[in-house]
N, C-alpha and C positions, 0 to 999 in steps of 0.2 A: 583771177584775183587782181591781175595787173601789177603785182609787186615783184621785186627782184631780190635775190640774195646778195651776199657780200661780193660774189664774183660776177654780179650782173646777169645771172641766169634767171629765167622766169621761175617763180614758185608756182608749182601746180599741185593740186590736191584733189582727192575724190570728194564728192558731195554725198552725204548720207541723209536719209529721210526715215524717221521713226513714226509709224502709224499706230494709234491706239484706239480700240473700239470697246468701250465699256457697255454699250447697248447690247441687248440680246439678239438683235437682228443684224444682218449684213448691212454695211454702209459702203457705198462705192466712193472712194476717194479719188479726186481728179489729180493726177500727178503733174507737177510743174515741168515746164519745158524750158531748159536753159539754152540749148543750141540744137539746131536742126539735125535730125538723124541720131541723136544720142538716145541710149536705152537705159532704163532703170533696171537693175538686176536685183532680184529678190535674194537676200542672204539668209533671212530667217522669217518664217511665218509660223506662229505658235499653234495654229489650227491643225497643222499636219503633224502626225506622230513623230516623224524624224526631223521636223522643223523646216523641211525643204519643199517648196512649191515646184512641181515638175515643169510647168510652163512659166519659167521664172524671169522673163524679160518683157518690159513694157515701155512704150514710147511716152514722151511727154505729152500730156493732154489725154492719155488713156485713163480709163477708170480702173482703179485697183479694188477688187471685190473683197474687202476685209470683213471676215466673218465675225459674228457676235462674240463678244468677250474674248478677243484675241488681239495680238499685236504683230507687227511686221517691221523688219528693218530692210531698207532698200539702199542700193548704192548706184550713183551715177559716176562712171569712170571719168577721171580727168583726162584732158587732151589739150594739145596746143592748138590755138586758133591761128 
């Protein structure tokens, strides 16, 4: 973010990405890449019964295979540069 709090500490936060697919077929979403080596973590994917994708980490630029009529919530963990 590049911003600082009242004590001049850097403000850091996670990035979230919500994917929605209203189509009946799978759509491969290309995940954004913010910084080298960062991984997107799947928090929820509604196509799975328990909402959790077993292979839940993807790099920026990877394709996320979002199944038809489902949604997914991904998180990119914050870190200091």
